[in-house]
PASEBA-1860 file (N, C-alpha, C; in nm, 3 decimals):
! residues 139
1> MQSLRVSD> 9.493/7.244/-1.234/9.393/7.255/-1.129/9.384/7.399/-1.078 ~ 9.487/7.478/-1.094/9.486/7.618/-1.052/9.374/7.696/-1.119 ~ 9.332/7.652/-1.238/9.233/7.728/-1.313/9.089/7.706/-1.265 ~ 9.067/7.608/-1.178/8.933/7.586/-1.124/8.894/7.708/-1.041 ~ 8.776/7.761/-1.067/8.731/7.879/-0.993/8.622/7.841/-0.893 ~ 8.618/7.914/-0.783/8.516/7.883/-0.682/8.375/7.901/-0.736 ~ 8.358/7.990/-0.833/8.224/8.012/-0.889/8.169/7.888/-0.958 ~ 8.258/7.799/-1.002/8.214/7.676/-1.068/8.158/7.573/-0.970
9> YMNCRPVT> 8.184/7.591/-0.842/8.146/7.492/-0.741/8.064/7.552/-0.627 ~ 8.033/7.680/-0.636/7.963/7.748/-0.527/7.817/7.707/-0.517 ~ 7.761/7.732/-0.401/7.618/7.717/-0.377/7.553/7.845/-0.427 ~ 7.477/7.836/-0.534/7.414/7.955/-0.594/7.287/7.997/-0.520 ~ 7.241/7.916/-0.428/7.120/7.946/-0.351/7.146/7.930/-0.201 ~ 7.237/8.011/-0.149/7.267/7.997/-0.006/7.153/8.051/0.080 ~ 7.145/8.000/0.201/7.052/8.054/0.297/7.100/8.196/0.331 ~ 7.010/8.291/0.334/7.046/8.429/0.367/6.953/8.483/0.475
17> FSIEMSVA> 6.997/8.591/0.536/6.923/8.651/0.645/6.922/8.802/0.628 ~ 6.822/8.866/0.690/6.820/9.012/0.695/6.855/9.054/0.838 ~ 6.901/9.176/0.854/6.946/9.220/0.986/6.832/9.229/1.086 ~ 6.711/9.254/1.040/6.597/9.269/1.131/6.524/9.138/1.160 ~ 6.565/9.030/1.096/6.502/8.900/1.116/6.524/8.853/1.260 ~ 6.423/8.791/1.317/6.440/8.736/1.452/6.533/8.616/1.445 ~ 6.604/8.591/1.553/6.693/8.476/1.558/6.613/8.347/1.545 ~ 6.493/8.344/1.600/6.409/8.225/1.590/6.379/8.193/1.442
25> EAVERLLQ> 6.349/8.296/1.364/6.323/8.275/1.221/6.452/8.232/1.149 ~ 6.564/8.291/1.187/6.692/8.254/1.128/6.725/8.108/1.155 ~ 6.698/8.063/1.277/6.724/7.923/1.313/6.637/7.831/1.226 ~ 6.512/7.868/1.207/6.423/7.789/1.120/6.480/7.778/0.979 ~ 6.529/7.890/0.927/6.589/7.889/0.793/6.711/7.798/0.787 ~ 6.795/7.807/0.889/6.914/7.721/0.893/6.874/7.574/0.895 ~ 6.781/7.540/0.981/6.739/7.401/0.993/6.676/7.349/0.864 ~ 6.594/7.430/0.801/6.529/7.389/0.676/6.628/7.375/0.561
33> SGQTGGPV> 6.731/7.459/0.560/6.826/7.458/0.449/6.932/7.349/0.464 ~ 6.957/7.307/0.587/7.063/7.210/0.610/7.203/7.271/0.598 ~ 7.211/7.402/0.596/7.339/7.471/0.585/7.384/7.515/0.724 ~ 7.514/7.537/0.741/7.569/7.569/0.873/7.575/7.718/0.901 ~ 7.542/7.798/0.804/7.543/7.943/0.820/7.523/8.009/0.686 ~ 7.508/8.140/0.691/7.488/8.211/0.566/7.507/8.360/0.582 ~ 7.518/8.428/0.470/7.539/8.573/0.471/7.414/8.648/0.517 ~ 7.439/8.760/0.584/7.333/8.855/0.616/7.344/8.963/0.510
41> VDDHNKVV> 7.235/8.989/0.441/7.238/9.085/0.330/7.142/9.201/0.356 ~ 7.175/9.315/0.295/7.088/9.432/0.304/6.980/9.424/0.195 ~ 6.902/9.529/0.182/6.793/9.531/0.084/6.841/9.524/-0.060 ~ 6.970/9.550/-0.083/7.026/9.549/-0.218/7.107/9.423/-0.246 ~ 7.101/9.326/-0.154/7.173/9.199/-0.165/7.324/9.213/-0.148 ~ 7.365/9.315/-0.073/7.506/9.330/-0.038/7.529/9.266/0.098 ~ 7.642/9.198/0.112/7.674/9.128/0.236/7.713/9.228/0.344 ~ 7.641/9.220/0.458/7.669/9.309/0.571/7.709/9.232/0.697
49> GFLSEQDC> 7.701/9.100/0.690/7.737/9.018/0.804/7.727/8.871/0.770 ~ 7.748/8.789/0.872/7.739/8.644/0.854/7.680/8.585/0.981 ~ 7.590/8.490/0.966/7.527/8.424/1.080/7.551/8.275/1.070 ~ 7.603/8.217/1.178/7.633/8.073/1.178/7.546/8.000/1.280 ~ 7.547/7.869/1.270/7.477/7.786/1.369/7.530/7.817/1.507 ~ 7.661/7.835/1.518/7.721/7.862/1.648/7.669/7.992/1.707 ~ 7.658/8.097/1.624/7.603/8.224/1.673/7.462/8.203/1.728 ~ 7.383/8.126/1.655/7.245/8.102/1.696/7.238/8.015/1.821
57> LVQMIESS> 7.325/7.917/1.829/7.326/7.827/1.944/7.354/7.903/2.074 ~ 7.451/7.992/2.068/7.484/8.074/2.185/7.359/8.152/2.228 ~ 7.292/8.214/2.132/7.174/8.295/2.163/7.059/8.208/2.214 ~ 7.041/8.092/2.155/6.932/8.004/2.197/6.953/7.958/2.341 ~ 7.077/7.929/2.378/7.106/7.889/2.517/7.075/8.004/2.611 ~ 7.119/8.124/2.576/7.089/8.241/2.659/6.939/8.264/2.669 ~ 6.868/8.247/2.558/6.723/8.266/2.558/6.654/8.164/2.648 ~ 6.707/8.043/2.653/6.644/7.942/2.738/6.661/7.976/2.886
65> YYREQVCR> 6.770/8.044/2.921/6.789/8.087/3.059/6.697/8.203/3.096 ~ 6.686/8.298/3.005/6.613/8.421/3.036/6.472/8.426/2.978 ~ 6.435/8.324/2.901/6.301/8.317/2.841/6.271/8.438/2.753 ~ 6.370/8.483/2.679/6.351/8.597/2.589/6.373/8.550/2.445 ~ 6.287/8.594/2.356/6.298/8.557/2.214/6.299/8.682/2.126 ~ 6.344/8.793/2.177/6.335/8.919/2.103/6.464/8.955/2.029 ~ 6.561/8.871/2.034/6.690/8.900/1.971/6.676/8.899/1.819 ~ 6.748/8.988/1.754/6.748/9.000/1.608/6.884/8.955/1.554
73> VKDIMQTE> 6.886/8.920/1.428/7.009/8.878/1.362/7.118/8.983/1.379 ~ 7.083/9.109/1.367/7.184/9.216/1.377/7.254/9.217/1.513 ~ 7.188/9.162/1.616/7.245/9.160/1.750/7.353/9.053/1.768 ~ 7.351/8.949/1.686/7.445/8.839/1.707/7.530/8.804/1.586 ~ 7.503/8.864/1.471/7.578/8.829/1.350/7.724/8.873/1.360 ~ 7.807/8.806/1.285/7.948/8.846/1.272/7.954/8.960/1.171 ~ 8.018/9.068/1.207/8.024/9.182/1.116/8.154/9.188/1.036 ~ 8.254/9.116/1.082/8.379/9.108/1.006/8.372/8.983/0.920
81> VISIRPYV> 8.329/9.002/0.796/8.305/8.890/0.706/8.418/8.881/0.605 ~ 8.473/8.762/0.591/8.573/8.739/0.488/8.500/8.684/0.367 ~ 8.486/8.767/0.266/8.421/8.722/0.143/8.527/8.705/0.036 ~ 8.493/8.631/-0.067/8.586/8.608/-0.176/8.520/8.640/-0.309 ~ 8.601/8.658/-0.410/8.552/8.687/-0.545/8.532/8.558/-0.622 ~ 8.444/8.558/-0.720/8.411/8.435/-0.793/8.527/8.377/-0.874 ~ 8.625/8.458/-0.906/8.736/8.412/-0.989/8.855/8.359/-0.908 ~ 8.842/8.350/-0.776/8.948/8.292/-0.693/8.959/8.144/-0.726
89> SVIEQAQK> 9.080/8.092/-0.729/9.098/7.949/-0.761/9.060/7.862/-0.642 ~ 9.012/7.744/-0.674/8.972/7.646/-0.573/9.091/7.614/-0.483 ~ 9.207/7.592/-0.542/9.326/7.557/-0.464/9.366/7.671/-0.371 ~ 9.365/7.793/-0.423/9.401/7.909/-0.341/9.306/7.921/-0.221 ~ 9.177/7.903/-0.246/9.081/7.914/-0.136/9.096/7.799/-0.038 ~ 9.121/7.680/-0.087/9.140/7.565/0.001/9.261/7.588/0.092 ~ 9.367/7.645/0.036/9.486/7.673/0.117/9.455/7.776/0.225 ~ 9.374/7.876/0.192/9.337/7.977/0.292/9.251/7.915/0.402
97> MLVAKPKV> 9.167/7.820/0.365/9.079/7.757/0.463/9.154/7.668/0.561 ~ 9.277/7.633/0.527/9.358/7.553/0.619/9.394/7.632/0.744 ~ 9.403/7.765/0.730/9.444/7.849/0.843/9.333/7.942/0.893 ~ 9.238/7.976/0.809/9.132/8.068/0.848/9.018/7.992/0.914 ~ 8.947/8.059/1.002/8.840/7.996/1.080/8.710/7.971/1.004 ~ 8.663/8.061/0.920/8.531/8.037/0.859/8.524/7.905/0.782 ~ 8.409/7.841/0.795/8.384/7.717/0.722/8.306/7.743/0.595 ~ 8.242/7.860/0.589/8.162/7.901/0.474/8.203/8.042/0.437
105> YPIVDDDG> 8.224/8.065/0.309/8.261/8.198/0.262/8.158/8.251/0.164 ~ 8.110/8.373/0.185/8.025/8.435/0.084/8.110/8.468/-0.039 ~ 8.054/8.448/-0.155/8.119/8.487/-0.280/8.044/8.609/-0.331 ~ 8.119/8.718/-0.348/8.059/8.844/-0.392/8.127/8.892/-0.519 ~ 8.052/8.968/-0.599/8.113/9.026/-0.718/8.197/9.146/-0.677 ~ 8.257/9.213/-0.773/8.348/9.323/-0.743/8.279/9.442/-0.677 ~ 8.146/9.446/-0.683/8.071/9.554/-0.620/8.014/9.514/-0.483 ~ 8.044/9.392/-0.439/8.001/9.346/-0.307/7.865/9.279/-0.303
113> YLMGTINR> 7.806/9.250/-0.421/7.676/9.183/-0.424/7.694/9.032/-0.412 ~ 7.609/8.970/-0.332/7.618/8.827/-0.307/7.588/8.747/-0.434 ~ 7.675/8.652/-0.462/7.656/8.561/-0.575/7.628/8.419/-0.527 ~ 7.686/8.383/-0.411/7.669/8.248/-0.358/7.762/8.229/-0.240 ~ 7.780/8.104/-0.201/7.873/8.071/-0.093/7.951/7.947/-0.134 ~ 8.061/7.925/-0.064/8.135/7.801/-0.083/8.184/7.754/0.052 ~ 8.178/7.623/0.073/8.223/7.567/0.200/8.331/7.463/0.177 ~ 8.382/7.408/0.284/8.491/7.311/0.275/8.453/7.188/0.193
121> SQLLNAID> 8.333/7.139/0.212/8.289/7.020/0.139/8.286/7.045/-0.011 ~ 8.241/7.162/-0.051/8.236/7.193/-0.194/8.377/7.204/-0.253 ~ 8.469/7.262/-0.177/8.608/7.270/-0.224/8.670/7.131/-0.232 ~ 8.645/7.051/-0.131/8.696/6.914/-0.130/8.643/6.836/-0.249 ~ 8.516/6.852/-0.278/8.454/6.786/-0.391/8.519/6.831/-0.523 ~ 8.543/6.961/-0.538/8.604/7.014/-0.660/8.742/6.955/-0.681 ~ 8.822/6.951/-0.576/8.958/6.897/-0.586/8.952/6.748/-0.615 ~ 8.863/6.677/-0.548/8.848/6.533/-0.569/8.810/6.502/-0.713
129> MQLRDGYR> 8.717/6.576/-0.768/8.674/6.555/-0.907/8.791/6.575/-1.003 ~ 8.870/6.678/-0.980/8.985/6.704/-1.067/9.090/6.595/-1.056 ~ 9.115/6.549/-0.933/9.212/6.442/-0.914/9.166/6.313/-0.982 ~ 9.039/6.281/-0.971/8.985/6.161/-1.036/8.999/6.171/-1.188 ~ 8.968/6.289/-1.243/8.983/6.308/-1.388/9.129/6.293/-1.428 ~ 9.220/6.345/-1.346/9.363/6.333/-1.374/9.409/6.189/-1.373 ~ 9.357/6.109/-1.281/9.394/5.967/-1.275/9.344/5.892/-1.396 ~ 9.224/5.926/-1.443/9.168/5.859/-1.561/9.251/5.886/-1.685
137> IAG> 9.296/6.011/-1.698/9.375/6.049/-1.814/9.512/5.981/-1.809 ~ 9.573/5.980/-1.691/9.707/5.924/-1.674/9.706/5.771/-1.686 ~ 9.594/5.710/-1.646/9.588/5.563/-1.643/9.550/5.510/-1.774
END
């Protein structure tokens, strides 16, 4: 099971955002995609931040108090992004997710270009599939 790579189970079409995008537009993208967050990328598809539902929720609550909708993604995105490489093992990443806070990780190549994302459900699914295959072989 150590040989399973995150790239085999990643979301190849994650929701993404640009730094100049309005938070209102970002919220629409999140809602339409059904994803809980996604990478903020520059014009070259390099990851420069991460935007989550929680980040947007905080801003939406503040906007409802002050009636302002001018906030941009760059104003609320997380800039310290923990990204992973496509060749990281599923088990290794699952173990890291037991202690680390992010629920979604951008997967980037060695040059920092976005390839996809992986979340807890996808890792759980990968491990479950392998365990089921192992039971079939053993049984």
